[in-house]
N, C-alpha and C positions, 0 to 999 in steps of 0.2 A: 566263916568262921561267925560261931557266935563272939560275943563281947567276951563271955569268961575265959572263949580258948582264946581265945585272941589274947587273953593278958596272960593269963598262962603261961605261953608261945614269948608274950616279951619277957616276961621274967624269968622264961628258962638260958635265954639268950644272950639277954642279959648276965646272968650270973654266972655262965660256961664260957662266956666272952672276956672276965677277966685277967684271965691271964695269955691271952692269944701277943702275941703281936701289933696286932689294930682291936684293940677295944672296942668294943658295941659303944655307941654313943648311948642311940638314940633310935625305938623302931614306933617303928606309926603305918596305921592301915587306911587302904581307901575305900569307896562304896563296891571295889571291885576284889574287894579282897585280895587283895594286893599288900607286899610288905614293902615295905621303904625299910630299906635298916644303913641308917649314919655311925661312922664309923669315927672314935671320936681320933682326930688327925693331931691337937695335938699330947697324948700319954705317944701315939706313935713316931711322931719325928722321936719324943725323947729315948726312945725303949730302945728303938732301932737304932741312932744316931749315939748313944751313948753307947750301945753295947757293940757297931762297930771301931768306932774314936778308940775303946780299950781294947780294944783284941784281942774279946769276950770270944767273938769267934771268927779268929782269925782265915781260916777256909773253913768251910762243912766236908767235916770228909763223905767219903761215899761210904753206907755201908755194905755188908758182905751179903744185901738181901737187891739188893741194886743193882751191882757189881755182878753177882751170880746168877748172869739170867738160860747157861747152859747146865750142863749133868756134873760138868767136870767142878770136881769139889779147891775152893784152899784152902791150905792145910791147917793155919789157923785163926783164932776167932780178933787177930789184936790189926785191923787197917799195915801198921805205920810199920808189923813186920812185916807183910806181903814186900815180896820186889819181884820185878822186871828189865828182864832182859832185853835190848831196846836195841836191834842186830838191825845196822845200816849198812846194806854193801852196797850202792851201787851209788859212792856221792865225786868217789874220786877222787881228779886230782881241782874238782866244782872247777873244771873249765868255760860250761854250759848253763845255761837259765834252766837245764831243769834238771842237775846237778844243785847248783846253790837252789832250787826251790825243795828240792830232797832234805840237806842243811837247817838250812827254817822249818821246817815242817816236822822234821824232828827234835831239833831245842824248842819249842812250844809244846809238843806232843809231852816230850819231855818234862817242865817246867806246870804241864796239865797237872800231869801225872804224881808230881811229888808237892801236888798244893790242893791233891787230894786224897792225901796220908798214901801214895804207893813210892817205897822205892824203886831204884831204878839202878844196870850195872847200862854203859852201853860197847857197842862187840860194832865200832865203827872201820869197815874193810877199806887197804889203798888208803888210807892216810897219809900224804908223803908234806912235804914242805908248804907248798903252794895249798896242799888246803888249811893248813895250820893257817898259815895268813888269813885264810877266811874266817877261822875261827877265832881269831883277838880280835877282830875289827865285826863281825857279831856277839859277842859277849858270846860265846859259844862252849864253857867250862863246867863237864862235867867229870864220873868218875868211869875210867876206864873199867872193862874188866882184860882183853888184853888188848894190848899193844899188838902195832906194826912188824915191830923187828920181834916179834916172840914166837917160837916155830910152834905149829902145829903137829901133833904127830897124825900123818899122811899112814901110816902102816895100821894101825890101829881100829880106823873105819876098812880102809881094806883087805884084814886080816877076818875082819864081824861077813864084811857079807861073801868071800870069800867059803867062810861058815854058813851064809843065810836058804836056811829052807826058799826063799823067793827067787834063789839065782840060777837066771836059767841055763840050760844046761851046752854046754863050750863042748869044741874038741879039747883033750888036757894038752900040755907041756911041760917040756921041761925045765920048761924056767917060769911054771907056777906059785914056785911057793918063793923063791927072790925077795928078798926086802929090800926099800925104794935104798938111794945110796945118795948118800946126806951130803952132795953140795948144790950150793946152791947159784941158784938161776932165779928168771924171773919169767911169769907169764905171760901170756893176755891180762890180764888181771892185777901186772903191779905186787902179786905179790910171791913170801918166800915161799919157793912149795921146794920139791926134787925130781934129784933127775931117775928118770925109771927105766928100767932098764928090761926088753923085752918082757913086758908085762900082758898078759894073755888079755881079752873083752871079757871082760867085767862088768856082767849087767843082773835086776830085779829086774823083778817086775812085780810092777805095781797093781799091774791088776787079779794079777793073784792076789795080793795081800790084800786090798777093799773090801773083796774078796771074801777073806777069810775074817774081815772082820767082821765091830759090832757095830763103825764107823756109815755112817750116809756117805757111799760113792759118791751119789748128788753132787754134793758142798765141791768133789774138784770134775776139775779139769774132765770129759770122760772122753781126751786124745791124750792122755798121757802116757799110759802102758807099761815102755822102761826108760828105770833109772840107770846112767848109766855112770861108772867113777873110774874106767878106762876107756882113750881112746886113742885110734894109733899110736899104741906102746905109750903111753904119756899117761897122763893123771886130768881127768876134769875140773874144768871152773868149780860143776857140782859136787864134788869128793872136797877139792879147797875149803868149800861153802860150811859143806856139814861137819868135815874137820877142824874150821874154826870155832865154830858153833860150840863143840860136843866140845871142848877144851874149855871154851869159855862155861858153860855150866858145869864142868865139875871141880873150874876154880870157882866158883862164887861158892860163900852158906849153903843161900838157900836160893831158888830160882823158880818161882811159881810159875811164871805166861812168857812164852818167849813172843816179841813183836816183832813182825819182818815186816822195814816201811823202804819199798820200793816202787821207782815206777813199772808204768801199766802192764809198758810193754814189756817188761819181764817179770810180770806177776809169773804166767806162766811155768817158770825155770823155778818160780822161790815155790811151788806146787810141790816141785818132783823134791826140792831141799828135806820139804818140810815131811814128806810120807820116805825119802829117803831113814832122816835120822827116825823118824815111828816103823819103821820096819827094824835096825841096828839098836837102838840105843831108847836101854831095857828105861822106865817109867820113867820119858822122854814126857816134861811139859807141859800145858797148855798150848801150841800154837798161834799166832790168829798175825791176817795180812790187813797192814793200811797199804794201798794202793794210790801213787797221786799221778795226774796227768799232766801231760806235756806241756810245755810254755812255748807258744808264739807271735808273732807279730800282729798286732788290729792297724797297729800305721805306723812305716817308717820313710829316715828319707834318706836307709842303706840300704843297696846293692844287696850286702850280707848279710845276712843272721846275725846279730852281737853273741859277743861271748863274755863271763863275766864280769872278765874286765870293762870293756866296752861297753857295757848295761849300767858300771858303776861311775864311771867315771863322764857321761852321758848325765848320770844324776846330778851325782856331784856337781856338776858346773852346773847342770838349771836352777839348783839350793844355791848356790855364792849368787849363782845373776842375781837372780830374785830378791836374797839377800841383800846385793849393792842397791838395788831401786829403790827400797823398805830403807835402808841404814843411813844408804852412801856413801864415802868415800873410806872412812871408818871398816869397815868392812878386809881388815886385811890382818895377819901373823897365827901366830901360833892356837888365840883363841877360839877366835875364827875361826882355824882351819878342821879344831878337837867340833866348835858348835856344829856348824855344815858337812862337816863326815856322822856327827848320830843325827841328826836330816834326815840327810843318803838315806843307813841303816834303814830308818824309821820308814821310811819312800819306798823303800822298798822290799821290806818286809810284811808295809799293808800293802802294795798288788797284790803277790804272793802269796797271803796269806786271806786273801778278802773271799775264793770261795772255797765250796765245799770239795776236797781233793781228788778229786776223783775225777772232775772237772779242770778240765782247761785249761791253761790261764792264759790270756788272749792282753800282751802289752799295746801300750801308747810308746813307739819311740822314735816319734817326732820327734822336731827340736825347736829351742825359745821355749826362755820360760815360764809360758803359757802350761805347760807340759802340752803342748795340743789340745789344751782342753779338754780332755780326759778329766773324769770326777776322780777318777778310783787312783791316777797320780798324783797327786795333791793330798788323798783322806790323810796319812799319815802324816807329813808337815803339818794339814788342820785337828789334827786331833794334841798333838806336841804342844801350839802354838796355842791351844785353848788349856792345855797344863800350866804352859810357863805363866797361862794371866791371871790364872788363881795363884800359880809359885808368886807373882809379884808380888797380887792384893797383899796376898800377909807376910809382904815383907814390910808395905806400906805402911799393913798399921803396925805391923810390933815395931816399926821407928818411931810412926806417933809416939807408940807410949810411952815406945822410952826416952821420949819429949816431951814427953808430957800434955801432951792436943791426948788424946785418950787414958782411959783407966785399963788396966787389962783388962781380957775376955776371960769371966764372968764365971764361974766354977758353971755346969750341966744343968746340975739343983736349981740354977737362979736364971735359966733363959723362961719366959715363955714364948713357946713353940703357938698356940695358941693366934701371934704376930703375921704370920704367913701366913697369910688369906690368897695371895693371890696365886690361881688357880697355876701357871709355872712354877712354882713354889712346889708342887702338892706333886705336879707333876713329872717332876724332876725328880724327888724321890722316891715317889711311886712306880718307877719306871727303868728309874736306873741304880738310888741305892738299893730300897730294901731287897730284889731280884737275885742282886748284884753274887752270890754266895750259893744261888741257885743255876745260876748262870752259868757258873764256875764249877759247879760239882757235873752238871746237865754232856758237860762236856764228853766227857768217860764215861757213864752209865751205860754205856755199850760197848764196851774195852773185849766184852767179854759174850758173846752173839749170839741171843739162840739160838739160831740155825746159820747153817755155815761156818764158816770163816773168814770171813772179811768183817774186820773191824770197822764199829762207827763210831772212828771219835769226830768230834763238834769241832776241829780247828780252826773252823769260822769265823764263829759265835764269838768269840772275846773283840775281832774286832772290827766287827758289823757292832757291837754291844758298841763301845768304844764311838765309834761316827754318833748313834745315837744321841750319844751321851754328850757333847761335841756341839753340836749342830743344836740342839737342845739350849745345850747353855753359852753358847754363843749369844743365841733371841733373846732370850733373858736378860744376861749381862748388856747386853744393845740399849736393851730401855730401863735397868733397875740402878740405879744409882747408891753403890752399897756405904762407899765409906761417905759417912755424912759427920754437919755437927758437932759438938759436942754440946748437945744438950737433949734435954734429962727428959723433955717425950720422942725424943731421935733413937735415944741411945739402943737403949731394951727390943728393935727391930730390928736396928745392925744386927745388935749381937746376934739372933735365930738365926739371921739369914749369914754368920760370918761362922754358924755351928753348921748350915744348911751347906754350906761353903769347902770347909772339911769334909765334911762328908763326901762331895765328887771332888775332891782333888784324892779322896783315900782310895775313892776307888776308880778314879785315869792312874792315882801310877801303879793301882797294882796289876792290874789288868795289860799295863804297859813292860811289870816288869815282866809277865809271863807270856809278852813276847818278844822277852830281853833286848827290853831295849830302853838306855837311861834314858830315863824323865827327864824336859827337858825344864831351870830353874829360872832359864829368866827370858824377854823377850827379846 
């Protein structure tokens, strides 16, 4: 670059960067024609932290272009008016660790969708008293579109299937047009069904349907072949789920997308339900599938695989033992039990959410308060401890203000962020405060895949983000004395650090809420 060209480029960069989140402070060059661009850290601190704490950007909404990666069009341009039906058919009574993982994933997915401006309705099949107990423990409280006790119209789907052009030919029976006798029974799926009287075999040809539509058949399993509605004179679980979903969609004011959250081993069956609805329900919304892997044991003292109750008891006991070692015999009573319960739930959720959904989760189920030495086992407690550490810091500061030790925290306009000169401070800001909303947004940008039926939701991102933040914060906090003496030359730096830590505390509490975890408020 000539000197004139450099000066022109410098002026242009300086001018255009003024409205940026990170405005340019200085531009220099070297003999090799390289540009060195220095950001104005002080202005960047102030603008981002101010927006965060004022909730001017409570959570960045996913734009229509970002979430619409295929030809499926959402009906409205207003994000808050888009509604996703979240269908979870396999949590059952939540006795197995795999079912627990499905419930935890569902909770996190719905929270992420809400944070990105999408409405949801939940279809949770086979929700019984045991499932409801775990929902309460996990802070699982969402808007159901159809409860277990409400009946579905199986005859409606059967009638559509009988007259479908994709019905496979069969020998006609005098009983073909008999309606279902609506007497309550219990099927293998523990769902309200009906007793079927001599129903003929009713099967639709999925292969013929795929060949006759513009749908890319390559996205479905090539061995799907047929969708069975009746079997041995009775209705199939496929029909039960299809009827349930059809009823859910009919009861909703609007449904823009159906998200199936199912274990990997049942993905094939869910494709049949998907195609069956497409064949029989006109204007069926876009359907996407999120599969999750099984839960195995990496290390265990038990000879048998633990169920959900035993897993919770193991983690609760370890949390209690660790708390007694740290705080002594005062660890007793309802208050401490609630604290340990909260830590236990956080620990379990981090263990089940750290991996990409399709991956297998391997749990360390060895006994002892060290959790067998596994880092994953302690991640939830570690994040909660660091969140409580910040909450305790601000309690101490506010008490000192009440006692007259410090003047109140000044407004943001009075803070000199240029006093944050430590690289650890900039690193905490740049890696964990500045990109937080982008990380939340990135978790759902591939809700509608550009190709195929499998969604790619980043359900592992928030957990790993919080763990990285906690490690960096712990390192910074161990060598930085935040609350200093009330001296005029020390207070301005203390105030700048308090605002930095307030922003970090905001990020941690928001992240934990996305996991359905109540943030710890004291050590």
